[in-house]
N, C-alpha and C positions, 0 to 999 in steps of 0.2 A: 601379390599380397597387398602391397601399398595401394595399388589401383583399386583393388576390391574394397579396402577400407574407405577409400575416397568416395567410391560410388555409393557405399552404404551410408556414409555421412550425408551425401547429397540427397539420397532418398529420404532419410530421416528428416532433413530440413524441409523437403517438399511436403512430406506428410504433416509436419508440424504447421506449415503455412496453410495447407488445405484445412486442417482441423480448426485453426484460428478463424479462417474465412467462413467455414461451416457454422461454427458456434456464434459468430457475429451475425450470420444470416438468421440463425434461430432466434437470436435476441431481437433482431429487426422484425422478423415475422410475428413475434409475440408482442410487438409494440403497436398500440392503437394510435396511429398517427393523427387521426381525427381528434381524439381526446387531447393529444399533446398540443396540436395546433390551437384547439379551443382554449386550453389553459394558458398557452403562450400569448394569445391575443388578449386574454384577460389581464395578464400581468404586464404586458407591453414591454417597453424599453427597459423596465426594471430587471428583466432577465439578464441583461448585460452585467448588472451588479453581481449576480450569482456566478457568472463566468469570470468576472474580475476577481472575486473572492477566491475561487478555486485556482485561478492562475497564480495568484500571490502565494497561496498555500503550497502549490506544486513547486513554485520557484524556491521557497524556503526549504522544502523537502529536498530539492536538488542541491542546495547549498550544504545541507546536512550531510549529504553523500560526498560532495566535493571535498570537504575538509578531511574525510577519511582516506582520500588518495595520498595524503602526506606530501612528500616533496614532489611527487609526480603530478600533482594537481596543476602545476604550471603549464603542463602540456595541453590542457584543455580548459576552456572557459566555462563558467557556470551556465551561460546561456546555451552553449553547444551541448553541455551535459544535460541540460533541461530537455532538449529534443530527444536524446538517447533515453532518458528516464521515461518520457511519455510513451515512447514506442514500447519499452519494456513493460511498463505498467498496463498498457493496452493488451499486450500479449498475455500478461499474468491474469488479467481480468477475464479474458475470453479464451482460455486454454485449459484443457483437462488437468494439466500439471500445476495450475494456479501460479502462485508467486514464485515457485521454484523455477518454472520455465521462463518467467519474465525476468527474474534476477540473473539467470544464466545468460540470457540474451543481452542484458546490460553489460555484463563482463565481456561478452564476445564482441560487442560493438566498440569497446574501448581499444581493442587490439590495434587497429590502423593508426591510432594516435601515439603509438610507441610506448604505451603503458604496459608493463609486464603482466603476465597472466596471474601471477600470485597476488600482486597488488590490486588488480582489477577485482578478483574474486573476494579477497579479504575486505576491500572497501565496500563492496555491495553487501556482504554478510554483516560487517560491523555497523553499517548505516541501518540495516534492517533490524539489528538488535537494539540500537538506540531508539528506533521508531517504535518498536514493540514495547520496550520498557517505559518510554515516555507516555505511550498510549495507556498503559496500565495505570500509571501514576495519575493521569488526568481522569480516568474512569473512576478510580477509587476516590479522588478528590470530589468528583461530581456526586458520588454516592454519599459522602460525608455531608455535602451541601443539602442533598435530598433528605437525609435524616434530620437535619437541623430545622427543616421547614414543616409546619403542621400539615400542609398539603402533600408534602413529600412523604410523610408517614402513612398517609392514606394510600399513596402510590405503592409503597413498600408492602402494605397489607394486601394490595391486589396481587402483587407478585409472589408473596408468601415466602416459603423456605428457599425457593429458587434464587431469590435475591441474595440471601446470606451465603448460599453455597457458592455462587459465582464470585462474590467478594472474597471469601476465604481462599478459594482456589487461586485467584489472581494474586492475592497478597502473598501467599506461600510461594507461588511461582516467581514473583518479583524478588522477594527476599532471597530465595534459594539461588536464583541466577546471579545476583550480586555477590553472594557468598562464594559461589563457584568461581566467578571472575576474579575475585580478590585473593582466592586461595592459591598459595604457592604450590607448584607442582611441575609436571613435565611441561617445559616451556618450548621445547623444540621438537620437531617431527622426525628428526633423523633417526631416532631410536625406535620408531614404529616398525613393526614387522612387515615384511613385504607380503602383500595379499596373494593368496594362491588361487582364488576363484572369484566369480562375479560378486557373490554376497560379501565376501571379505573385502573386495575392492570398494564396495559401497560403504561398508563400515569404516574402512580405512580413510576414505575421503571425508566422511562426516566427522570422524574423530580429528583428523588433520585440520579441518576447518574450525572446529570448536577450539582446538589448541591455539590456532593462529588468532582467533578472536580474543582469547584470553591474553595472549602475548601482546596483541595490539592494545588492549585495555591497560595492562600493567606497564607497558613501555611508552604509551602515548596517552597518559591519563587526561591531560588537559585537552587534547584533541577529542578524545572520547566524550568528555563532558560538554565540550563546545557543540559537538554533533548532537548530543542528547538535548541540549538547550534549544538548538535550532529545530530538532524534531518535535519538541514540545510546542514551540511556537507554530510550527506547521499544522499541528492538530488543532490548536486554539483558533487559528485563522480559518481553517477549513470548516470548523463547527459553526461559524457565522452564517454558513449557507442555510442551515436549519432555522437559525434565529431570524434571518431576513425573510425567508419564505413565510414563516408564521406571522411576522409583522405585516407583510404584504396582504396576508389573508385576514388581517384585522384582529389578531390575538394580542393580548397584553402579556408579553413574555420578556424574560431577561436573557442576556447572553449565556448564563449558566444553564438555562433550559436547552439552548442549542448545543452546548457542550455535552450535557447529559444524553441528549437524544443521539448525537453523532457517535459518541463513544460506545453507547449501548448497541446501536445498530451495527457498528463495526464488529462487535462481539458476535452478533447473530450472523453477519456475513462471514466471519472467520469459521464459524461452525459449519457453514454451507459453502466453504471455499471450493469444494470439488465441483460444485454446480457452476458451469460457465456463466459469467455475468451475474451470478447469484440470483437468477430469475426466480421470482416468488419468495426467496429467502429475505431479500432486502425489504420487499413490500410487507411481509409478515412482521419483520422487525419494526418498520415504521408504524404499523397498526398497533402493535403491543405497547411500544414505548410512548406513543402519543396518548394511548388510553391510560398509561401509568401516570401521566401528569395531568389527567383530567380532560383531555381533548378526545372525545369519543365519536364525533360525527363521522359517518362513513365517507361522506364527500371530502372531508378534510384530508384523511390519510391517503385517499386516492389521488387528490390534487397534489399533495406533497410528493408522493411516489412518482407521479407523472412529471413534475417539474425536475426532480432529481434525475429521472431517466432522460429527460430532454437535455440536461447538462451533460450526461454521459454520452449521448448521441453526438453532441457538439464536439466533445473531446475525442471521440472515435474518428470523426472527420479530420480534426486537427492532427491526430496521431498518424493517419494515413498520409496527410500532406507532409508532415515532418519526416516520415520515413522516406518519402521520395527525395527530399532534400538531403537527408542523411546518406542514403545510398549513393547519390551523385557525389557528395563530398568525400565519402569513404573511397570511392573509385578514384577520385582525384588525388587523395592523399596516398593511396597505394601506388598509383602511377608515378607520383613525384618521388617516392622513396625507393622505387625499384630500379 
């Protein structure tokens, strides 16, 4: 029986790896490398600025996760965790299970470092919650800025009722989640009923995770808000990519333009999360949001999309290289502790 389960898990891992490779292959197949190379030659060494910005944003995002590990964060450095995060994010981006598969892989990769399973899963989930909540905050802030500008009102008129619907839904979701996190209730999972079938097991695991996140928030309030602040900074720094791309293309823009574009495109990508690599979804988001701020040239949104895809290609390569180092280090750690 035990051997059967072990073989099944091995096959699931193999299928997961194959699916990731296949969808990355689809992403690469649909990439026009001639166009990418042409735009990269036009932007020159300044492309390194975009890589530097995203590296800094990813590093701050890693720090936001690191603090959620609590006392066990001493077992792994921020820079080691950075490698694990990049591998997980790559899997989440190019996998049918989206961020769920990527986040579960992150928790799995922490095992060899002696970090308990419960702490690993809770840290990943808690950092994801702070990332989502801070993202909603910044998106709503960017919307307020948009409303306060005459040009922004023109953009809102182009979007129509969709703009107000998205704002209301996100505002209600943010307030509702904070109310739920603060609400006193069942703080421990020991009283949960034992699941009797597969569906009940899924429900049990989701409920347990939500209770653990609320427990983390109520018992580690300072840590939660520190992670939240770092997640906010992570999004702000990451949005500078849009800002610098438009600057390089000769547009007179402000950092808030970059923040608005980045947060809005992320909303589009979230809606199309089931599409591996968000092929086509991200490009559509780029086109619509650039048009919303008055940048309507077809060549512009295509160029922006190509440059952002080029950045993704660079991090795919980096992710594979990091995975090779991680695999070697994990094998070394496992051998040393056995």
